[in-house]
C-alpha positions, 0 to 999 in steps of 0.5 A: 190221675187214672187213665185206662190205657185202652183209650190211648192211640196205638203207638203212644209213648208215655213219658215220665221221670219214674216208670213204676210197673205193678200197682200192688202195695210196693208200686202204690206206696212208691207212687204215693211217696213220690206224689207231690214231688217235682217228679213225673210218675207213671204207674203201669198196672196190668189190670183194671180197678176190678178183677177181670178173668181174662187179665188174671189168666195171664198169670197161668203157668205150670207147677213142676216142683213141690205142691203149690197153688195154681199160679193164676190163683196165687196172686191177683192182677188188678189195682191193689194187686195181692193186697186184695186178698191178703190176711192183714198180718203185718210184721217186721223182719227180725234183726237175725234175718238180715245176718249172715248165718254160716250154716245157711248158705247164701244168707245175709242181706247187704243192709241191716235191720237198723238200715230199714227200721226208720222206714218200717215206722213210716210204713205203718200208716199205709196199712192202717195200723196203730202206732202206739207201742205196736209190737209191745205184746205185754202191753197189749195182752194186759190192755185186753185182759189176757195172760201170755204163755210163760215161755223161756225167753232164751227159746221162744217169745210171745210177739204181737202181729199188727193186724191191718183191716186188711188194707186193699191198696187199690180201693183204699188209695184210689182217690189219692192216686186220682187226685195226684198232680204228678202221678198218672196210673195207666190201667190195663197196660201189660209190660211185655219187654224191657228195652236197653242199650246195646251193652244192657247197662241202661234201660231205654223203655218198656213195651206195653200192650192192652188186651185187644187194644193198643200197643204202647211204650213207656220211656223214663229216667228210672224204671222200678219193677213192682209186680212180685216175685214171679212176674218180675223175673218172668219179665226180666227173662223175657227181655232177652234182645241184648243178652239171650239169658235176659236182662240183669241175668248175666250170672244166671241168678234171675228166677233162682232162690224162690222161697215162700212161707210154708206151714203145717196146720196143725203141727200138734194138738194140745189139751189145755191144762188148768194153768194154760193162758186163755187161748183166745188171745192167740186164736184170732185178731183183735181190732181197736176202735181207733186203727188196726189191731193185734194178733198174738203168736209165738216165735223163736228168739234170735239167739235160739236161731243162732245157737241151734242153726235152724231157720225161723218159724212162727206158731199161731195157736188156734182152737182145734175142732177135733182131738187125737182120739176123735181123729183116730176113731175116724181113721180106724173106721176107714181101716175097718172099711179097707181104706186106711193105712196103719193101725198102730198110731191110731190105737195109740191115740185112742189109748192116750185120748180116751175122752176124744175117742168117746167123742168120736164114737158119739159123733158118728153114732148120732151123726152130730158135730157136738161133743159128749165130753167138752175139753179145750183143744189147741191146734198150733199152726207152724209156719216156717222159713225156707232156706235160700235154695239155688235149685228152687226156681221160676223159669220160662217154658214153651207154653205161651199166653195170649200175647205170645209171651212164654209162661213161667213155671214154678219149681219150688223145692223143700229140703232136709233143712226145712224138715229139721226146722219143723221137727225142732220147732215142734219139739221146742213148743211141746217142751215149753207147754210141758214145762209150764204145765199149760197142757199135754201135747200130741204130735206126729211130727216127731215120729221117725218116719214123719214126712211132708203131709199131703197138704203143706200150706203156702203163704203165697209170699214170693221171695228171693227170685231177684235177691239183694246182694253186695255184688252181682255174683251172689244176687240181682240187685244191690243195697239200693235195690238197683239191678247190678250193672244197670244204671236205671233199673230198680226192683221193689218187691219181696223178690229182693229178700235174700232170706224171709224169716217168719214175717209176712213180707208186706210191711217190709216191701212198703218200707223198701219202697219208702226208702227207694222214694227217698233216694229218688227225691234226693237224687233229683234234688242233687241233679243225679236222677 
């Protein structure tokens, strides 16, 4: 059933066994896994079926750290959440991502890859993904008629990214939610506060409000926060009636360790050689007639990460529209007009890429986008993991939203460890391209004075802010995603990821929701819910 909460009387109390706050992939997966069970489920969604600007504005907040997207553009606030604008890249974390890495402070999950693997399998259908050998890159390359890069497996590996259509969870599962007899979705209901007992050991209810509408309350046996890695810590920090630091925040860890996937686009330019594989396999997703698709990429081996003590990374090999010589001509033209900086690297690129320089002159002379000399250039995009950083935070500020609730600010920090990963990853790819004769590589990344470019891309994968840990001194939730010290408050989100590897987090989020649903149903059968 789906109800517009604005139609309810002011002061209405929604009664449920399970209260899920947030109707994105995490919340919808959890609700559908519980659908058909004896449990009464309330799914609370801030937005409606469609995008509305006044609801989206509730995401506003300042960025006070490293470059980032405006917070009210970095995610979406209506049924389906940010699945309404995701790329569809579906990946699993690697086994090494769950391990304690001595050189990476705060690393290590309290669960292993094997603990979550069965739930990955069950998550596949939610994303309309194929289930026949989904991660067997050699199988799919052969089926599609492509050759793979001949990489040293001790260093780099070809991988198959599953490609979702992409699945927009609100649109795709709206009918299933409407038809469920035990799940009720309440639209346009915003969570403002989590109430608890005087010891903050048990949640007693969540206060809700509609824009220009009634004030409501949800009371349940268990509560699950599924709103994402920025809004979850915001709500917890705002819920400070018992402890002034916020609920579940006795050790000042809620909102810390914010992490995302960052990317250099491109990290290099490669002139493909005669022995290079057909780059089309890596350059775009391939859809299949039955369900889902695949997208090839290059990632580090687990052993490399252990041996080299760097964070994880991923290369997407896209065709490059312009070569180093062509770009250099443009920069030299600016220099002659007094708008550029530094001649030396541009002259070097002209001398090492004369064909590209000729193309650059040709384009400008004839005001055309066509090349005079056609060659195959590749621009690898390098995405990389950010290490756990205590000082990367989301935190409350004095500015308020239309409900009078304090906004959240983002202070994301990149460190020398991320730069080391970027440089070593680029060096490894260049070395392998050269070793295999697949092409010649140009890159500024390996220069001594290389610094973060003016635009570092963001995955908008908000991780780490309510991290999973064995104990409350190192994290916010336990191995079951239950908030430490609170008997009935749980979180399903990438916010619980202690580390995030190279993989898009969405499939892992769904796997955690499925795992949580199994626990809730088992507890209900045992009478311990």
